[in-house]
C-alpha positions in Angstrom: 0.0 0.0 0.0 3.0 2.3 0.4 3.9 1.5 -3.2 0.3 2.3 -4.2 0.2 5.5 -2.3 -2.9 4.3 -0.4 -2.7 6.1 2.9 -6.0 4.8 4.2 -4.9 1.2 4.1 -1.5 2.1 5.4 -3.3 3.7 8.4 -5.5 0.6 8.9 -2.6 -1.9 8.7 -0.4 0.2 11.1 -3.3 0.4 13.6 -3.7 -3.4 13.5 0.0 -3.9 13.8 0.2 -1.7 16.8 -2.7 -3.6 18.4 -0.8 -6.9 17.8 2.4 -5.5 19.4 0.4 -4.4 22.5 -1.6 -7.7 22.8 1.6 -9.7 22.4 3.1 -7.7 25.3 0.0 -8.2 27.4 0.1 -12.0 26.8 3.8 -12.2 27.8 4.9 -13.1 24.3 6.9 -9.8 23.7 9.0 -7.6 25.9 8.3 -4.0 26.9 9.9 -2.7 23.7 6.8 -4.0 22.0 4.9 -1.1 23.6 7.3 1.4 22.0 6.8 -0.3 18.6 3.0 -0.3 19.2 3.1 3.4 20.0 5.2 4.2 16.9 2.7 2.3 14.7 -0.4 4.1 16.1 1.2 7.5 15.9 2.1 6.9 12.3 -1.4 5.5 11.6 -3.0 8.7 13.0 -0.7 10.9 10.8 -1.7 8.9 7.7 -5.4 8.7 8.5 -7.2 10.7 5.8 -9.3 13.8 6.9 -12.6 12.2 6.0 -12.0 9.0 8.1 -13.2 10.3 11.5 -14.3 6.9 12.8 -10.9 5.3 12.0 -9.2 8.2 13.7 -11.3 7.6 16.8 -10.4 3.9 16.9 -6.7 4.8 16.6 -7.1 7.1 19.6 -8.7 4.3 21.5 -5.6 2.1 20.7 -3.2 4.9 21.7 -5.0 5.3 25.0 -4.5 1.6 25.7 -0.8 1.8 25.0 -0.3 4.9 27.1 -2.2 3.2 29.9 0.1 0.2 29.7 3.1 2.5 29.8 1.8 4.3 32.9 1.4 7.6 30.9 -2.0 8.3 32.3 -2.5 11.9 31.2 -1.8 10.9 27.6 -4.2 8.0 27.9 -6.9 10.2 29.2 -6.5 12.7 26.4 -7.0 10.0 23.8 -9.8 8.2 25.6 -11.6 11.5 26.1 -11.3 12.4 22.4 -12.8 9.0 21.5 -15.6 9.5 24.1 -16.4 13.0 22.6 -16.6 11.6 19.1 -18.9 8.8 20.3 -21.2 11.3 22.1 -21.3 13.6 19.0 -22.2 10.8 16.6 -24.5 8.8 18.8 -22.2 5.7 19.1 -23.6 4.6 22.4 -22.1 1.1 22.7 -18.6 2.3 21.8 -19.1 5.2 24.2 -19.7 2.7 27.0 -16.6 0.8 26.3 -14.5 4.0 26.2 -16.0 5.1 29.5 -14.9 1.8 31.0 -11.4 2.6 29.7 -11.6 6.1 31.1 -12.7 4.8 34.5 -9.7 2.5 34.6 -7.3 5.4 34.0 -9.0 7.6 36.5 -8.7 4.8 39.1 -5.0 4.4 38.4 -4.6 8.2 38.9 -6.5 8.0 42.2 -9.4 10.1 40.9 -11.9 7.8 42.4 -15.0 10.1 42.0 -14.4 10.4 38.2 -13.8 6.7 38.0 -17.1 5.9 39.7 -18.9 8.3 37.5 -17.4 6.7 34.3 -18.2 3.2 35.4 -21.7 4.0 36.4 -22.4 5.8 33.1 -21.0 2.8 31.2 -23.2 0.4 33.1 -26.3 2.6 32.4 -25.6 2.5 28.7 -24.7 -1.3 28.5 -27.9 -2.1 30.3 -29.6 -1.4 27.0 -27.4 -3.8 25.1 -27.3 -7.6 25.2 -23.6 -7.9 26.2 -23.3 -9.5 29.5 -19.6 -10.0 29.6 -18.9 -6.3 28.9 -21.2 -5.4 31.8 -19.4 -7.9 33.9 -16.1 -6.3 33.1 -17.3 -2.9 34.1 -18.8 -4.3 37.3 -15.5 -6.0 38.1 -13.7 -2.6 37.6 -16.2 -0.9 39.9 -15.8 -3.7 42.5 -12.0 -3.3 42.3 -12.4 0.5 42.9 -14.6 -0.1 45.9 -12.1 -2.6 47.2 -9.3 0.0 46.9 -11.5 2.5 48.7 -11.9 0.0 51.6 -15.6 -0.6 50.9 -15.3 -4.3 51.3 -18.9 -5.4 51.5 -20.0 -3.2 48.5 -17.0 -4.5 46.6 -18.0 -8.1 47.3 -21.7 -7.4 46.3 -20.5 -5.9 43.1 -18.2 -8.8 42.3 -21.2 -11.1 43.0 -23.3 -9.1 40.5 -20.6 -9.7 37.9 -20.4 -13.4 38.6 -24.2 -13.7 38.4 -24.0 -12.3 34.9 -21.2 -14.7 33.9 -23.1 -17.7 35.4 -26.3 -16.7 33.5 -24.3 -17.1 30.2 -23.4 -20.8 30.7 -25.9 -22.1 28.2 -25.4 -19.3 25.7 -23.6 -20.1 22.5 -20.8 -17.7 21.3 -18.5 -17.3 18.5 -14.8 -18.1 19.1 -13.9 -14.4 19.3 -16.7 -13.8 21.8 -15.4 -16.7 24.0 -11.9 -15.3 23.9 -13.2 -12.0 25.0 -15.3 -13.7 27.6 -12.3 -15.5 29.2 -10.5 -12.2 29.6 -13.6 -10.8 31.4 -14.0 -13.9 33.4 -10.4 -13.9 34.6 -10.8 -10.2 35.7 -13.9 -11.0 37.7 -12.9 -14.2 39.4 -9.4 -13.0 40.3 -10.8 -9.8 41.8 -13.2 -11.8 43.9 -10.3 -14.2 44.9 -8.1 -11.3 46.1 -11.0 -9.7 48.1 -11.9 -13.0 49.8 -8.3 -13.7 50.7 -7.9 -10.3 52.2 -11.0 -10.8 54.3 -9.9 -14.4 55.2 -12.9 -16.0 53.5 -11.1 -19.2 52.5 -14.1 -21.1 51.3 -15.3 -18.2 49.1 -11.8 -17.6 47.7 -11.5 -21.3 46.8 -15.0 -21.1 45.2 -13.9 -18.1 43.0 -10.8 -19.9 41.8 -12.6 -23.2 41.1 -15.5 -21.5 39.3 -13.1 -19.9 36.8 -11.3 -23.2 36.2 -14.3 -25.4 36.0 -16.2 -23.1 33.7 -13.3 -22.8 31.2 -12.7 -26.5 31.2 -16.1 -27.0 29.6 -16.2 -23.8 27.5 -12.8 -24.4 25.9 -13.8 -27.9 25.0 -16.8 -26.4 23.3 -14.5 -24.2 21.1 -13.7 -27.2 18.8 -17.3 -28.3 18.3 -20.1 -27.2 16.1 -22.8 -25.3 18.0 -25.3 -28.2 17.6 -22.8 -30.5 19.5 -22.5 -28.3 22.6 -25.1 -30.1 24.6 -23.2 -33.4 24.3 -20.2 -32.1 26.4 -19.7 -33.3 29.9 -21.0 -30.7 32.4 -18.3 -30.2 35.1 -19.8 -28.2 37.9 -17.8 -26.3 40.5 -17.5 -28.0 43.9 -17.5 -26.0 47.1 -14.7 -26.5 49.6 -16.7 -28.7 52.0 -17.5 -31.1 49.1 -13.9 -31.2 48.0 -12.7 -32.1 51.5 -15.4 -34.8 51.9 -14.3 -36.4 48.6 -10.6 -36.4 49.2 -9.1 -39.7 50.4 -7.5 -39.9 53.8 -3.8 -38.9 53.7 -4.3 -37.1 50.4 -3.4 -33.4 50.1 -4.7 -31.1 47.3 -2.4 -28.3 46.3 -4.3 -25.8 44.2 -2.1 -22.9 43.1 -3.0 -19.4 41.9 -0.8 -16.8 40.3 -2.1 -13.4 39.4 -0.5 -10.1 38.6 -0.8 -9.0 42.2 -0.5 -12.1 44.3 0.4 -15.8 44.3 -0.4 -18.6 46.7 -1.6 -22.2 47.2 -4.6 -23.8 48.8 -3.6 -26.7 51.0 -6.7 -28.9 51.4 -7.1 -32.2 53.1 -10.1 -34.0 54.5 -9.5 -32.5 57.9 -8.3 -28.9 57.1 -8.0 -26.1 54.6 -5.6 -23.2 54.5 -3.9 -20.8 52.1 -0.2 -20.2 52.0 1.3 -17.2 50.2 4.1 -17.7 47.8 7.1 -15.4 47.2 6.5 -14.9 43.5 4.5 -12.8 41.0 3.4 -13.6 37.5 6.2 -11.4 36.1 8.7 -13.1 38.4 7.5 -16.5 37.4 8.0 -15.6 33.7 11.6 -14.6 34.6 12.1 -17.9 36.4 11.0 -19.7 33.2 13.6 -17.7 31.2 11.5 -18.1 28.0 7.8 -18.0 28.6 6.2 -21.4 28.7 9.4 -23.3 27.9 10.2 -24.7 31.3 12.1 -27.3 29.3 14.9 -24.8 28.4 17.4 -26.6 30.6 15.7 -29.9 30.8 16.1 -31.1 27.2 19.2 -31.4 24.9 20.4 -28.1 23.4 20.9 -27.5 19.6 24.2 -29.5 19.9 22.4 -32.5 21.4 23.9 -31.9 24.9 22.2 -31.8 28.3 23.0 -29.2 31.0 22.3 -28.6 34.7 18.5 -28.5 35.2 18.9 -25.5 37.5 15.3 -24.2 37.1 14.1 -27.2 39.2 15.9 -25.9 42.2 14.7 -22.3 41.7 11.1 -23.4 41.2 11.2 -25.6 44.3 12.3 -22.6 46.3 9.4 -20.6 45.0 6.6 -23.1 44.9 7.3 -25.9 47.4 9.7 -24.7 50.1 7.2 -22.3 51.7 4.9 -25.3 52.3 7.4 -28.2 52.6 6.5 -28.9 56.2 2.9 -29.5 55.3 3.7 -32.2 52.9 5.3 -34.6 55.4 3.4 -37.9 55.9 1.1 -37.4 52.9 0.3 -40.6 50.9 -0.8 -38.7 47.7 -0.3 -35.2 46.4 -2.9 -33.9 44.0 -1.6 -30.8 42.2 -3.8 -28.3 40.4 -1.6 -25.7 38.7 -2.5 -22.3 37.5 -1.3 -20.1 34.6 2.2 -20.8 33.5 2.5 -23.4 36.3 0.7 -25.9 34.0 4.1 -26.3 32.3 6.0 -27.1 35.5 7.0 -30.7 36.2 6.3 -30.4 40.0 7.3 -34.0 40.6 10.8 -33.2 39.4 11.3 -30.0 41.6 14.3 -30.6 43.8 16.1 -29.5 46.9 19.2 -30.5 48.9 18.5 -32.5 52.1 21.5 -33.4 54.3 23.7 -33.1 51.3 21.5 -35.3 49.1 19.3 -34.2 46.2 15.7 -35.1 46.7 12.8 -34.7 44.3 9.2 -33.9 45.2 8.2 -37.3 44.0 10.4 -38.8 46.8 7.8 -37.5 49.3 4.7 -39.1 47.8 3.1 -40.2 44.5 1.7 -37.2 42.5 -1.1 -36.7 40.1 -2.3 -33.6 38.4 -5.7 -32.1 37.5 -6.9 -29.0 35.7 -9.2 -28.3 38.7 -10.5 -29.9 41.9 -13.9 -30.3 40.2 -12.4 -32.3 37.3 -10.6 -34.6 39.7 -13.3 -35.0 42.3 -16.3 -35.0 40.1 -15.5 -35.8 36.5 -12.8 -38.4 37.3 -14.2 -39.7 40.6 -17.6 -40.5 39.1 -16.3 -42.4 36.1 -17.3 -46.0 36.5 -14.5 -48.5 36.5 -14.0 -49.9 33.0 -16.0 -53.1 32.2 -13.4 -53.9 29.5 -10.2 -56.0 29.7 -6.7 -55.9 28.2 -5.0 -53.2 26.3 -5.0 -51.7 22.8 -1.4 -50.9 21.9 -0.4 -48.9 18.8 3.3 -48.4 18.0 4.5 -46.4 15.1 8.0 -45.0 14.9 8.7 -43.7 11.4 10.8 -40.5 11.3 9.0 -37.3 10.8 10.1 -33.9 9.2 12.5 -32.0 11.5 10.4 -28.9 11.0 7.5 -30.4 13.0 9.3 -30.0 16.3 11.7 -27.3 17.7 14.0 -30.2 18.7 13.7 -32.0 15.4 12.4 -35.6 14.8 14.5 -38.7 15.0 13.5 -42.2 14.2 11.9 -44.0 17.2 14.2 -47.0 17.3 12.7 -48.7 20.3 9.0 -47.9 19.8 7.9 -51.2 18.3 9.9 -53.1 21.0 8.1 -50.9 23.5 4.8 -51.8 22.0 5.6 -55.5 22.1 6.7 -55.3 25.7 3.7 -53.3 26.9 1.3 -55.7 25.0 2.9 -58.7 26.6 2.2 -57.2 30.0 -1.4 -56.0 29.4 -2.6 -58.6 26.9 -5.1 -57.5 24.3 -4.4 -56.2 20.8 -1.1 -55.0 19.3 -0.7 -53.0 16.1 2.8 -52.2 14.9 4.2 -50.0 12.1 1.9 -49.6 9.2 -0.9 -51.4 11.1 -1.1 -48.7 13.7 -3.8 -46.7 12.0 -6.6 -44.3 13.1 -9.3 -46.7 11.9 -8.0 -49.2 14.6 -8.9 -46.7 17.3 -12.5 -46.5 16.2 -12.8 -50.3 15.8 -11.0 -51.4 19.1 -10.8 -48.5 21.6 -14.2 -48.9 23.1 -13.5 -52.5 24.0 -10.2 -52.0 25.9 -9.4 -51.1 29.5 -6.0 -49.5 28.6 -5.0 -47.5 25.5 -1.3 -47.2 24.8 0.1 -45.0 22.0 3.9 -45.3 21.3 4.5 -42.8 18.5 5.5 -39.3 17.6 3.3 -36.5 19.0 2.7 -33.1 17.5 1.8 -30.0 19.5 0.3 -27.1 17.5 0.4 -24.0 19.7 -1.6 -21.9 17.2 -4.3 -24.4 16.7 -4.1 -26.7 19.8 -7.1 -28.9 18.7 -4.9 -29.8 15.6 -2.3 -31.3 18.0 -2.3 -35.0 17.8 -0.6 -38.4 17.5 1.2 -39.4 14.3 0.0 -42.8 13.2 0.7 -44.7 10.1 -2.2 -43.3 8.1 -2.0 -39.7 9.4 -2.6 -37.5 12.4 -5.1 -38.5 15.1 -6.0 -35.0 16.2 -7.3 -33.7 19.5 -10.4 -32.4 17.8 -11.0 -35.8 16.2 -10.6 -37.6 19.5 -12.9 -35.1 21.3 -15.6 -35.3 18.7 -15.5 -38.9 17.5 -14.3 -41.2 20.4 -16.3 -42.5 23.3 -14.2 -44.6 25.6 -14.7 -47.1 28.4 -11.1 -47.1 29.4 -9.4 -46.7 32.8 -6.2 -45.2 31.4 -4.8 -43.7 28.2 -1.0 -43.6 27.9 0.5 -41.2 25.4 4.1 -42.5 25.1 4.8 -39.7 22.7 6.8 -36.4 22.5 5.0 -33.3 23.8 1.7 -35.2 24.2 1.0 -33.3 27.4 1.6 -29.9 25.9 -1.5 -27.8 25.7 -2.3 -24.2 24.8 -2.9 -22.0 27.8 -5.9 -19.7 27.2 -7.3 -16.8 29.3 -9.4 -18.4 32.0 -6.5 -20.7 32.9 -7.4 -23.7 30.9 -5.5 -25.8 28.4 -6.6 -27.2 25.1 -4.8 -30.4 23.9 -4.7 -34.2 23.9 -5.3 -34.6 27.6 -8.6 -32.7 27.5 -9.6 -34.5 24.3 -9.2 -38.0 25.9 -10.8 -36.9 29.1 -13.8 -35.6 27.2 -13.9 -38.9 25.3 -14.3 -40.7 28.6 -10.9 -41.5 30.1 -10.5 -40.6 33.8 -6.7 -40.7 33.6 -4.2 -39.7 30.9 -0.4 -40.3 31.3 1.6 -38.1 28.9 4.8 -36.1 28.4 5.7 -32.4 28.7 8.6 -32.4 26.3 10.2 -34.5 23.5 11.4 -37.8 25.1 14.3 -40.3 24.7 12.7 -43.5 23.3 15.1 -45.8 25.1 14.5 -44.5 28.6 10.8 -44.2 27.7 10.7 -47.9 26.9 12.3 -48.8 30.2 9.9 -46.4 32.1 6.7 -47.8 30.3 7.5 -51.4 30.9 8.3 -50.7 34.6 5.1 -48.7 34.9 2.8 -51.4 33.6 4.5 -54.2 35.6 3.8 -52.2 38.8 0.3 -51.2 37.7 -0.6 -54.8 37.0 0.8 -55.8 40.4 -2.0 -53.8 42.0 -0.4 -50.4 42.9 -2.1 -47.2 42.0 -1.4 -45.4 38.8 0.4 -42.5 40.5 2.5 -44.9 42.6 3.3 -47.1 39.6 4.6 -44.0 37.7 6.6 -42.9 40.7 8.3 -46.3 41.1 9.0 -46.5 37.4 10.5 -43.1 37.4 12.8 -44.0 40.3 13.9 -47.1 38.6 14.8 -45.2 35.5 16.7 -42.4 37.3 18.6 -45.0 39.5 19.7 -47.2 36.5 23.5 -47.7 36.3 25.4 -48.0 33.1 25.8 -51.7 33.6 22.1 -52.1 34.2 21.2 -50.1 31.1 23.6 -52.1 29.0 22.2 -55.3 30.4 18.7 -54.2 29.4 19.9 -53.4 25.8 21.4 -56.9 25.5 18.2 -58.3 26.9 16.3 -56.4 24.2 18.4 -58.3 21.6 21.2 -56.0 20.8 24.7 -57.4 20.3 27.4 -56.3 22.6 29.0 -53.8 20.1 25.6 -52.2 19.4 24.8 -52.0 23.1 28.2 -50.3 23.7 27.5 -47.8 20.9 24.2 -46.9 22.5 26.0 -46.3 25.8 28.5 -44.0 24.1 25.5 -42.1 22.8 24.2 -41.6 26.3 27.6 -40.4 27.4 27.9 -37.9 24.6 24.5 -36.4 25.4 25.8 -35.8 29.0 28.5 -33.7 27.4 30.8 -32.3 30.1 28.6 -33.6 32.9 26.3 -31.6 35.2 28.8 -30.0 37.6 28.0 -32.6 40.3 24.3 -31.9 40.1 23.6 -35.5 39.1 25.4 -38.6 40.2 27.8 -39.9 37.6 27.5 -43.4 36.3 23.7 -43.1 36.1 23.0 -41.9 32.6 19.2 -41.7 33.0 19.4 -39.6 36.3 18.9 -36.4 34.4 15.2 -35.3 34.5 15.2 -35.2 30.8 14.9 -39.0 30.8 12.2 -39.6 33.4 10.5 -36.4 34.4 8.5 -35.5 31.2 5.8 -38.0 32.1 3.0 -37.1 34.4 -0.4 -38.4 35.3 -3.5 -36.2 34.8 -6.6 -37.4 36.7 -7.6 -40.6 38.4 -10.6 -42.1 40.1 -9.7 -41.5 43.8 -11.1 -43.8 46.5 -10.0 -44.5 50.0 
């Protein structure tokens, strides 16, 4: 458009580019320099905007106000928002005026001009009352509640939050477009997090827990809906929030639920058992957590091989233990099961691998108790708990290890050399049906899956961050996607095991819920899914899976079977690994070559962090796998 001399479309594109920079900053994808780039785009857009395009100019001013607000330049933000409001009043754009008044109220509140903020919010509410847009009204109410909270008007603040929540809850059965749902989650997060902070301040633990669970449970269902056609919405499982007393009554004895929350202002963890409930603050903020991760969601930065194929010290596990576990470590003693419900970026943390030094020895969290994960307490203690035990027997094992294009994964694809042997080993333990290589096809899933107690996939996995429902398992005849699983499968299985790279990765959306394979299989009927957070080594994975199933079939729980299998893997000596290789049928020279590979991956060692002579002790080999969900009984 520069070449064409079309200033109108230059202005439009620059406006959208500026919005993209600002949104990327708000979502944690870009650094603070993105705001400077956004500002430059919008200023240039306003300069290029033709004189007759008053509406476009007003929307650019709206965008400029948002950037200045994010930069803390409140006078400039007010000037742009006021110009937009004046334009809307003059031309009768009542709905846009209400949205702008909400923005103005936010800036007035940030400046401490509370009277002007209240006036703006109340005028916005009066206008929105004439429009059928509940989530915008809820957003304004949440802003007004936040203002009353800041003024010390605690009961009026709580009443206003409750009004906003009532609006949100009235929308449960309403069908929305994808864009509307994304906007809804932003509003929902605002409302429930505000109510959470207020209840924590007033020491209303049960009400605070309810606010957190309502946000999580609602988005579990709504985000599952995002991949379905509107006529299919009613078929989704309804996961209702559980109050604190019900959660406590359903927890087994000697089980402890750790439900985390991380907001811009505060972080903490609910510690809930059958006998007690408390909240512990944590020494971290959302911004601090992002710094601890070093690169956004990639907690795997120091847990997987680098571009040279070498492993390094997994130091983030020490730091995250200090932030997330150390403040509550004394409360974990004597527990027989830890149920972890993460929040925000914590969904990408392998809690079981967080580590500390005790009497000069390194100990992982899994040393204290078996661990399972859940998206929310309601999913674990309602959706999973009420799933009837499978009436089926045996397993369905699909193993497909053909190499895939390197571009499909940031760490590249390598042939899965042990995947078919893994499949044979697992099938010999479980019994049932085994499909190897070209026989491992999607059609088999539809023919066999409903008749099996266990489903085991040994294959490549693909995670698509942009379109998470397009994530899936790479079988011989193509990708078995999360959307296909969610829409087309109905299972009577006790457990699905995804022995595949990145099978547990999911896209985190506003509202704190993830979309990916785990959700798809749970929606299809599985109460438990065992999966991986990052690309895995297929030799250590074979060892882990065989150990897991042996212990599971011996009668221990899924979480305990996984814990024992992981400990076997991490404790394996070089002689033991070489012995396994020979037992797998490798000749002595081939086994020694494999051992040399493991030594090369270790590079220069880990600075004493991991005991030498135990190649699989690095968390890369055993820690990616975690268990989501289970049917908990005493």
